[in-house]
A tleap script that builds the chain and sets N, CA, C and O, in Angstrom:
source leaprc.protein.ff14SB
mol = sequence {
  NMET ILE SER GLU SER PHE ASP VAL ARG ASP
  GLU SER GLY ILE GLU GLU ASP SER GLU LEU
  LEU ALA GLY GLU ARG ALA GLU GLU TYR HIE
  GLU LYS ALA ASP ARG ALA ARG GLU LEU LEU
  ASN ARG ILE ASP VAL MET ILE ALA VAL GLY
  ALA LEU ARG ARG ASP GLY LEU HIE GLU GLU
  ALA GLU MET PHE GLU VAL ASP GLU HIE ALA
  PHE GLY GLU LEU THR SER ARG GLY TYR ARG
  THR LEU LYS ASP GLY THR GLY CALA
}
set mol.1.N position { -2.965 -6.071 -30.004 }
set mol.1.CA position { -1.882 -6.257 -28.784 }
set mol.1.C position { -2.792 -4.680 -27.600 }
set mol.1.O position { -2.508 -4.747 -26.404 }
set mol.2.N position { -3.656 -3.595 -27.993 }
set mol.2.CA position { -3.574 -2.801 -27.567 }
set mol.2.C position { -4.931 -2.718 -27.099 }
set mol.2.O position { -5.405 -1.709 -26.578 }
set mol.3.N position { -5.663 -3.993 -27.329 }
set mol.3.CA position { -6.582 -4.437 -27.166 }
set mol.3.C position { -7.155 -5.740 -25.581 }
set mol.3.O position { -8.057 -6.208 -24.885 }
set mol.4.N position { -5.720 -5.674 -25.916 }
set mol.4.CA position { -5.369 -6.779 -24.711 }
set mol.4.C position { -5.081 -6.025 -23.375 }
set mol.4.O position { -4.377 -6.607 -22.550 }
set mol.5.N position { -5.417 -5.155 -23.176 }
set mol.5.CA position { -5.205 -4.054 -22.577 }
set mol.5.C position { -5.621 -3.688 -21.625 }
set mol.5.O position { -5.214 -3.296 -20.531 }
set mol.6.N position { -7.208 -3.969 -22.516 }
set mol.6.CA position { -8.254 -3.386 -22.216 }
set mol.6.C position { -9.403 -4.268 -21.511 }
set mol.6.O position { -10.504 -3.902 -21.098 }
set mol.7.N position { -8.425 -6.360 -21.495 }
set mol.7.CA position { -8.718 -7.069 -21.394 }
set mol.7.C position { -9.516 -7.003 -19.471 }
set mol.7.O position { -10.613 -7.226 -18.958 }
set mol.8.N position { -8.257 -6.599 -19.053 }
set mol.8.CA position { -8.346 -7.076 -17.450 }
set mol.8.C position { -9.691 -6.294 -17.256 }
set mol.8.O position { -10.816 -6.727 -17.003 }
set mol.9.N position { -9.301 -5.182 -17.423 }
set mol.9.CA position { -10.548 -3.884 -16.928 }
set mol.9.C position { -12.101 -4.938 -17.238 }
set mol.9.O position { -12.937 -5.484 -16.517 }
set mol.10.N position { -11.904 -4.834 -18.458 }
set mol.10.CA position { -13.614 -5.298 -18.866 }
set mol.10.C position { -13.843 -6.766 -17.856 }
set mol.10.O position { -14.878 -6.871 -17.197 }
set mol.11.N position { -12.655 -7.974 -17.818 }
set mol.11.CA position { -12.866 -9.038 -16.888 }
set mol.11.C position { -13.833 -8.593 -15.349 }
set mol.11.O position { -14.805 -8.955 -14.685 }
set mol.12.N position { -12.624 -7.441 -15.410 }
set mol.12.CA position { -12.569 -6.921 -13.719 }
set mol.12.C position { -14.195 -7.004 -13.176 }
set mol.12.O position { -14.800 -7.779 -12.435 }
set mol.13.N position { -14.602 -5.656 -14.030 }
set mol.13.CA position { -15.528 -4.665 -13.745 }
set mol.13.C position { -15.443 -3.862 -13.475 }
set mol.13.O position { -16.444 -3.166 -13.305 }
set mol.14.N position { -13.640 -3.185 -13.143 }
set mol.14.CA position { -13.321 -2.336 -12.684 }
set mol.14.C position { -13.418 -0.949 -14.406 }
set mol.14.O position { -13.059 -1.035 -15.580 }
set mol.15.N position { -14.298 0.453 -13.315 }
set mol.15.CA position { -14.394 1.247 -13.917 }
set mol.15.C position { -13.149 1.948 -14.999 }
set mol.15.O position { -11.966 1.714 -14.748 }
set mol.16.N position { -13.447 2.613 -15.923 }
set mol.16.CA position { -12.347 3.008 -16.797 }
set mol.16.C position { -11.664 4.120 -16.289 }
set mol.16.O position { -10.582 4.637 -16.568 }
set mol.17.N position { -12.730 4.421 -15.308 }
set mol.17.CA position { -11.546 6.011 -14.760 }
set mol.17.C position { -11.287 6.064 -13.221 }
set mol.17.O position { -10.612 6.968 -12.729 }
set mol.18.N position { -12.000 4.794 -12.276 }
set mol.18.CA position { -11.597 4.010 -11.429 }
set mol.18.C position { -10.086 4.471 -11.219 }
set mol.18.O position { -9.489 5.108 -12.087 }
set mol.19.N position { -9.477 4.082 -9.935 }
set mol.19.CA position { -7.994 4.319 -9.328 }
set mol.19.C position { -8.168 2.976 -8.336 }
set mol.19.O position { -9.060 3.160 -7.508 }
set mol.20.N position { -7.628 1.895 -8.252 }
set mol.20.CA position { -7.038 0.877 -7.650 }
set mol.20.C position { -5.350 1.435 -6.823 }
set mol.20.O position { -4.419 2.192 -7.096 }
set mol.21.N position { -5.810 0.365 -5.555 }
set mol.21.CA position { -4.615 0.496 -5.228 }
set mol.21.C position { -3.873 -1.118 -5.575 }
set mol.21.O position { -4.316 -2.157 -6.064 }
set mol.22.N position { -1.955 -0.512 -4.813 }
set mol.22.CA position { -1.575 -1.588 -5.966 }
set mol.22.C position { -2.189 -2.870 -5.297 }
set mol.22.O position { -2.387 -3.856 -6.005 }
set mol.23.N position { -2.493 -2.894 -3.979 }
set mol.23.CA position { -3.034 -4.393 -3.796 }
set mol.23.C position { -3.877 -4.842 -4.596 }
set mol.23.O position { -3.897 -5.986 -5.049 }
set mol.24.N position { -4.725 -3.856 -4.850 }
set mol.24.CA position { -6.780 -4.264 -5.401 }
set mol.24.C position { -5.823 -4.606 -7.131 }
set mol.24.O position { -6.665 -5.160 -7.837 }
set mol.25.N position { -5.121 -4.533 -7.556 }
set mol.25.CA position { -4.564 -4.835 -9.014 }
set mol.25.C position { -4.253 -6.288 -9.186 }
set mol.25.O position { -3.667 -7.082 -8.450 }
set mol.26.N position { -4.626 -6.372 -9.972 }
set mol.26.CA position { -4.746 -7.881 -11.037 }
set mol.26.C position { -3.085 -8.345 -11.036 }
set mol.26.O position { -2.189 -7.510 -11.158 }
set mol.27.N position { -2.812 -9.930 -10.866 }
set mol.27.CA position { -1.036 -9.767 -11.219 }
set mol.27.C position { -0.712 -9.457 -12.980 }
set mol.27.O position { 0.374 -9.146 -13.469 }
set mol.28.N position { -1.847 -9.630 -13.602 }
set mol.28.CA position { -1.845 -9.368 -14.908 }
set mol.28.C position { -1.758 -8.444 -15.040 }
set mol.28.O position { -1.132 -8.182 -16.068 }
set mol.29.N position { -2.344 -6.959 -14.057 }
set mol.29.CA position { -1.813 -5.812 -14.650 }
set mol.29.C position { 0.061 -5.737 -14.001 }
set mol.29.O position { 0.309 -4.578 -14.333 }
set mol.30.N position { 0.901 -6.071 -13.576 }
set mol.30.CA position { 1.688 -5.550 -13.056 }
set mol.30.C position { 2.345 -6.336 -14.027 }
set mol.30.O position { 3.225 -5.665 -14.567 }
set mol.31.N position { 2.263 -7.685 -14.545 }
set mol.31.CA position { 3.012 -7.712 -15.695 }
set mol.31.C position { 2.898 -6.715 -16.624 }
set mol.31.O position { 3.869 -6.214 -17.191 }
set mol.32.N position { 1.521 -6.338 -16.847 }
set mol.32.CA position { 1.083 -5.925 -18.424 }
set mol.32.C position { 2.178 -4.247 -18.475 }
set mol.32.O position { 2.908 -3.782 -19.351 }
set mol.33.N position { 1.698 -3.640 -16.731 }
set mol.33.CA position { 2.052 -2.375 -16.661 }
set mol.33.C position { 4.156 -2.516 -16.759 }
set mol.33.O position { 4.884 -1.628 -17.200 }
set mol.34.N position { 4.598 -3.815 -16.227 }
set mol.34.CA position { 6.334 -3.998 -16.185 }
set mol.34.C position { 6.609 -3.911 -18.037 }
set mol.34.O position { 7.384 -3.307 -18.778 }
set mol.35.N position { 5.581 -4.802 -18.187 }
set mol.35.CA position { 6.264 -5.210 -20.084 }
set mol.35.C position { 6.015 -3.676 -20.753 }
set mol.35.O position { 6.825 -3.269 -21.586 }
set mol.36.N position { 5.081 -3.001 -20.430 }
set mol.36.CA position { 5.525 -1.178 -20.792 }
set mol.36.C position { 5.950 -0.506 -19.968 }
set mol.36.O position { 5.062 0.332 -19.807 }
set mol.37.N position { 6.574 -0.330 -19.438 }
set mol.37.CA position { 7.557 -0.010 -19.011 }
set mol.37.C position { 9.196 -0.405 -19.575 }
set mol.37.O position { 10.038 0.486 -19.682 }
set mol.38.N position { 9.359 -1.180 -19.755 }
set mol.38.CA position { 10.116 -2.118 -20.668 }
set mol.38.C position { 10.444 -1.726 -21.761 }
set mol.38.O position { 11.593 -1.454 -22.110 }
set mol.39.N position { 8.982 -1.625 -22.726 }
set mol.39.CA position { 8.843 -1.104 -23.780 }
set mol.39.C position { 9.644 0.468 -23.760 }
set mol.39.O position { 10.830 0.768 -23.891 }
set mol.40.N position { 8.584 1.177 -23.565 }
set mol.40.CA position { 8.582 2.328 -23.382 }
set mol.40.C position { 9.998 2.684 -23.017 }
set mol.40.O position { 9.974 3.534 -23.907 }
set mol.41.N position { 11.464 2.836 -22.418 }
set mol.41.CA position { 12.569 2.702 -22.264 }
set mol.41.C position { 13.027 2.278 -23.218 }
set mol.41.O position { 13.935 2.973 -23.672 }
set mol.42.N position { 12.607 0.691 -24.191 }
set mol.42.CA position { 13.593 0.471 -24.980 }
set mol.42.C position { 13.288 1.613 -26.318 }
set mol.42.O position { 14.215 1.833 -27.097 }
set mol.43.N position { 12.475 2.030 -26.437 }
set mol.43.CA position { 11.855 3.397 -27.199 }
set mol.43.C position { 12.665 5.024 -27.038 }
set mol.43.O position { 12.906 5.926 -27.841 }
set mol.44.N position { 12.905 4.833 -25.618 }
set mol.44.CA position { 13.559 6.153 -25.156 }
set mol.44.C position { 14.954 6.219 -26.035 }
set mol.44.O position { 15.369 6.970 -26.918 }
set mol.45.N position { 15.585 4.799 -25.200 }
set mol.45.CA position { 17.223 4.587 -26.044 }
set mol.45.C position { 17.058 5.210 -27.571 }
set mol.45.O position { 17.685 6.183 -27.991 }
set mol.46.N position { 15.790 4.212 -28.529 }
set mol.46.CA position { 15.868 4.453 -29.928 }
set mol.46.C position { 15.456 6.358 -30.136 }
set mol.46.O position { 15.823 7.125 -31.026 }
set mol.47.N position { 15.080 6.469 -29.614 }
set mol.47.CA position { 14.802 7.947 -30.050 }
set mol.47.C position { 16.373 8.479 -29.621 }
set mol.47.O position { 17.257 8.781 -30.422 }
set mol.48.N position { 16.454 8.502 -28.292 }
set mol.48.CA position { 17.784 9.514 -27.778 }
set mol.48.C position { 19.366 8.894 -29.209 }
set mol.48.O position { 19.874 9.684 -30.005 }
set mol.49.N position { 19.731 7.467 -29.103 }
set mol.49.CA position { 20.294 7.298 -30.107 }
set mol.49.C position { 19.979 7.389 -31.605 }
set mol.49.O position { 20.713 6.794 -32.395 }
set mol.50.N position { 18.830 8.168 -32.084 }
set mol.50.CA position { 19.011 8.193 -33.219 }
set mol.50.C position { 19.358 9.722 -33.860 }
set mol.50.O position { 19.707 10.297 -34.891 }
set mol.51.N position { 18.942 9.956 -32.264 }
set mol.51.CA position { 18.876 11.396 -32.139 }
set mol.51.C position { 20.926 11.701 -32.343 }
set mol.51.O position { 21.523 12.371 -33.185 }
set mol.52.N position { 21.329 11.076 -31.463 }
set mol.52.CA position { 23.022 11.165 -31.334 }
set mol.52.C position { 23.641 10.644 -32.740 }
set mol.52.O position { 24.812 10.828 -33.074 }
set mol.53.N position { 22.858 10.097 -33.358 }
set mol.53.CA position { 23.108 9.441 -34.977 }
set mol.53.C position { 23.534 10.661 -35.484 }
set mol.53.O position { 24.679 11.073 -35.670 }
set mol.54.N position { 21.997 11.404 -35.767 }
set mol.54.CA position { 21.800 11.877 -36.440 }
set mol.54.C position { 22.835 13.085 -36.430 }
set mol.54.O position { 23.446 13.111 -37.499 }
set mol.55.N position { 23.163 13.940 -35.686 }
set mol.55.CA position { 23.761 14.520 -35.297 }
set mol.55.C position { 24.987 14.204 -34.785 }
set mol.55.O position { 25.498 14.482 -33.700 }
set mol.56.N position { 25.574 13.284 -36.171 }
set mol.56.CA position { 27.223 12.739 -36.217 }
set mol.56.C position { 27.714 12.342 -34.573 }
set mol.56.O position { 28.943 12.275 -34.559 }
set mol.57.N position { 27.232 12.114 -33.457 }
set mol.57.CA position { 27.576 11.768 -32.350 }
set mol.57.C position { 27.433 10.519 -31.690 }
set mol.57.O position { 26.921 10.047 -30.675 }
set mol.58.N position { 28.488 9.977 -33.272 }
set mol.58.CA position { 28.177 8.359 -33.244 }
set mol.58.C position { 29.099 7.265 -31.802 }
set mol.58.O position { 28.965 6.108 -31.405 }
set mol.59.N position { 29.891 8.292 -31.468 }
set mol.59.CA position { 30.666 7.774 -29.808 }
set mol.59.C position { 29.901 8.408 -29.110 }
set mol.59.O position { 30.516 8.633 -28.068 }
set mol.60.N position { 29.069 8.770 -29.064 }
set mol.60.CA position { 28.204 8.924 -27.261 }
set mol.60.C position { 26.883 8.270 -27.679 }
set mol.60.O position { 26.037 8.098 -26.802 }
set mol.61.N position { 26.627 7.887 -28.947 }
set mol.61.CA position { 25.248 6.636 -29.146 }
set mol.61.C position { 25.824 5.479 -28.670 }
set mol.61.O position { 25.494 4.740 -27.744 }
set mol.62.N position { 26.491 5.451 -29.240 }
set mol.62.CA position { 27.610 3.890 -28.792 }
set mol.62.C position { 27.748 4.312 -26.995 }
set mol.62.O position { 27.944 3.252 -26.401 }
set mol.63.N position { 27.732 4.744 -26.634 }
set mol.63.CA position { 28.107 4.667 -24.833 }
set mol.63.C position { 26.361 5.342 -24.311 }
set mol.63.O position { 26.105 5.799 -23.198 }
set mol.64.N position { 25.830 5.273 -24.946 }
set mol.64.CA position { 24.382 5.573 -24.728 }
set mol.64.C position { 23.774 4.105 -24.681 }
set mol.64.O position { 23.054 3.722 -23.759 }
set mol.65.N position { 24.012 3.591 -25.397 }
set mol.65.CA position { 23.793 2.249 -25.728 }
set mol.65.C position { 24.247 1.126 -24.772 }
set mol.65.O position { 23.524 0.264 -24.273 }
set mol.66.N position { 25.415 1.272 -24.626 }
set mol.66.CA position { 26.226 0.089 -23.849 }
set mol.66.C position { 26.210 0.379 -23.097 }
set mol.66.O position { 25.933 -0.595 -22.396 }
set mol.67.N position { 26.441 2.060 -21.881 }
set mol.67.CA position { 25.913 2.776 -20.706 }
set mol.67.C position { 25.879 3.857 -20.426 }
set mol.67.O position { 26.667 4.790 -20.578 }
set mol.68.N position { 24.114 3.673 -19.623 }
set mol.68.CA position { 23.449 4.709 -20.000 }
set mol.68.C position { 24.166 5.569 -18.780 }
set mol.68.O position { 24.486 6.758 -18.800 }
set mol.69.N position { 24.243 5.084 -18.243 }
set mol.69.CA position { 24.618 5.786 -16.728 }
set mol.69.C position { 26.207 6.928 -16.894 }
set mol.69.O position { 26.399 8.121 -16.655 }
set mol.70.N position { 26.842 6.118 -17.271 }
set mol.70.CA position { 28.404 6.508 -17.855 }
set mol.70.C position { 28.243 7.462 -18.809 }
set mol.70.O position { 29.111 8.332 -18.746 }
set mol.71.N position { 27.109 7.665 -20.023 }
set mol.71.CA position { 26.594 8.616 -20.982 }
set mol.71.C position { 25.953 9.533 -19.885 }
set mol.71.O position { 25.688 10.566 -20.500 }
set mol.72.N position { 25.559 9.698 -18.558 }
set mol.72.CA position { 24.602 11.063 -17.915 }
set mol.72.C position { 25.777 11.315 -17.143 }
set mol.72.O position { 25.657 12.076 -16.183 }
set mol.73.N position { 26.826 10.841 -17.376 }
set mol.73.CA position { 27.856 11.629 -16.098 }
set mol.73.C position { 28.466 12.220 -17.221 }
set mol.73.O position { 28.921 13.270 -16.767 }
set mol.74.N position { 28.765 12.164 -18.515 }
set mol.74.CA position { 30.025 12.653 -19.033 }
set mol.74.C position { 28.678 14.258 -19.621 }
set mol.74.O position { 29.127 15.403 -19.570 }
set mol.75.N position { 27.342 14.051 -20.050 }
set mol.75.CA position { 26.712 14.941 -20.013 }
set mol.75.C position { 26.536 15.737 -19.450 }
set mol.75.O position { 26.425 16.865 -19.928 }
set mol.76.N position { 26.406 15.372 -17.750 }
set mol.76.CA position { 26.483 16.677 -16.758 }
set mol.76.C position { 28.041 16.791 -16.361 }
set mol.76.O position { 27.973 17.417 -15.304 }
set mol.77.N position { 29.082 16.602 -16.547 }
set mol.77.CA position { 30.281 17.081 -16.938 }
set mol.77.C position { 30.432 17.730 -17.722 }
set mol.77.O position { 31.339 18.526 -17.479 }
set mol.78.N position { 29.752 17.910 -19.145 }
set mol.78.CA position { 29.684 18.730 -20.107 }
set mol.78.C position { 28.694 19.534 -19.486 }
set mol.78.O position { 28.948 20.677 -19.865 }
set mol.79.N position { 27.702 19.564 -18.738 }
set mol.79.CA position { 26.599 20.746 -17.957 }
set mol.79.C position { 27.710 21.675 -17.804 }
set mol.79.O position { 28.245 22.524 -18.518 }
set mol.80.N position { 27.829 21.342 -16.942 }
set mol.80.CA position { 28.774 21.915 -15.171 }
set mol.80.C position { 29.724 22.659 -16.362 }
set mol.80.O position { 29.517 23.872 -16.315 }
set mol.81.N position { 30.265 22.461 -16.944 }
set mol.81.CA position { 31.210 23.176 -17.698 }
set mol.81.C position { 30.906 24.353 -18.044 }
set mol.81.O position { 31.393 25.427 -17.694 }
set mol.82.N position { 29.653 23.992 -19.111 }
set mol.82.CA position { 29.478 25.331 -20.027 }
set mol.82.C position { 28.601 25.885 -18.852 }
set mol.82.O position { 28.233 26.968 -19.307 }
set mol.83.N position { 28.045 25.762 -17.577 }
set mol.83.CA position { 27.639 26.479 -17.088 }
set mol.83.C position { 28.701 27.364 -16.172 }
set mol.83.O position { 28.558 28.574 -15.993 }
set mol.84.N position { 29.835 26.548 -15.594 }
set mol.84.CA position { 30.081 27.712 -14.549 }
set mol.84.C position { 31.862 27.172 -14.766 }
set mol.84.O position { 32.729 27.520 -13.965 }
set mol.85.N position { 32.074 26.523 -15.659 }
set mol.85.CA position { 33.548 26.148 -16.262 }
set mol.85.C position { 34.362 25.573 -15.310 }
set mol.85.O position { 35.570 25.809 -15.304 }
set mol.86.N position { 33.616 24.533 -14.158 }
set mol.86.CA position { 34.393 23.921 -13.835 }
set mol.86.C position { 34.416 21.983 -13.906 }
set mol.86.O position { 35.237 21.307 -13.287 }
set mol.87.N position { 33.535 21.526 -14.625 }
set mol.87.CA position { 33.452 20.398 -15.213 }
set mol.87.C position { 33.878 18.663 -14.369 }
set mol.87.O position { 33.863 17.482 -14.713 }
set mol.88.N position { 34.174 19.344 -13.310 }
set mol.88.CA position { 34.608 18.365 -12.907 }
set mol.88.C position { 33.744 17.848 -11.904 }
set mol.88.O position { 34.022 16.793 -11.334 }
savepdb mol mol.pdb
quit
């Protein structure tokens, strides 16, 4: 899998450190970049959920998995409550 990431660059003759404008990138680059973003997001979720469960926050972990936005709102309210007592 890792070696596949170098195939596009090798086949195109692009040097390793060169920068390309978005329009100059091969379609395959975009597909692989999208897949990499998707995988990194899934890894982030796994790490966050694992940390929450490890700390006994099972309901919060479930919320994070189901609705990350709602979880973010909950943590923002909690932060504001701790910071300045508003929480709303």
